[in-house]
N, C-alpha and C positions, 0 to 999 in steps of 0.2 A: 741158105740165107733164110732168116726168120721173117715171117710176116704175121701181122695181127689179123686173125680171122674173126674175132669178136671184140669190138671196141668197148662195148659195155662191160663185159667181163674183165677186160684188162684194166679199165678205169676203176671198177669196184675193187679189184685186187690191189691196185696201186694206192687207192684211198685207205684201204684197210692196213696196208703196210705202213703208210705215213701215220695213221692213227695210233698204231702200236708205239711209235716213237713219241707222238704228241702226248699220249696219256700214260707215259712211262711212270711217273710218280703216283698217279691215281691207281694204276693197276698193281704196282709194286712187284712182288715176287710170286704173284698168283699163277695158277696154271693157265689162265686165260691168255696171258701175254705170249708165251711160246706157241700155244695153239693158234693164236691169231697170226703169227708169222708163218706157221706151216700152212694155214688155210689160205693166206694171201698168196703164197708161193704156188699152191695147187691151183687156185683160180687163175693166176697169171699164166701158169703153165698150160692150162687148157685153152687159154685165149690165144696162144702163139702156135704157129704152124711152120714146119720146116719144109721148104720146097727146094728140090734139087734141080739144077740146070740140066737140060738134055745135052749131053756131050757125046759126040761120035767117037768111039774107040777104034782107032785104025790099027 
C-alpha cells in the first residue's frame, strides 16, 4: 500500500505536473516541457512510500 511520506514534496510535484498542462501553449515543443514531466514524476516518486503488511506465513 502506498503512503505519502512528504506532503510538501508531493504537492510540489503535483503542481509542477498540472503546470506542464496549463502552460502547454506557452512552452510549446521546447525541452523544458518533457523535463518538467520527468521532474514532477521523480519528485512525486520520492514523496511516496511503499509499506508492506506483516503477514504470518504458515
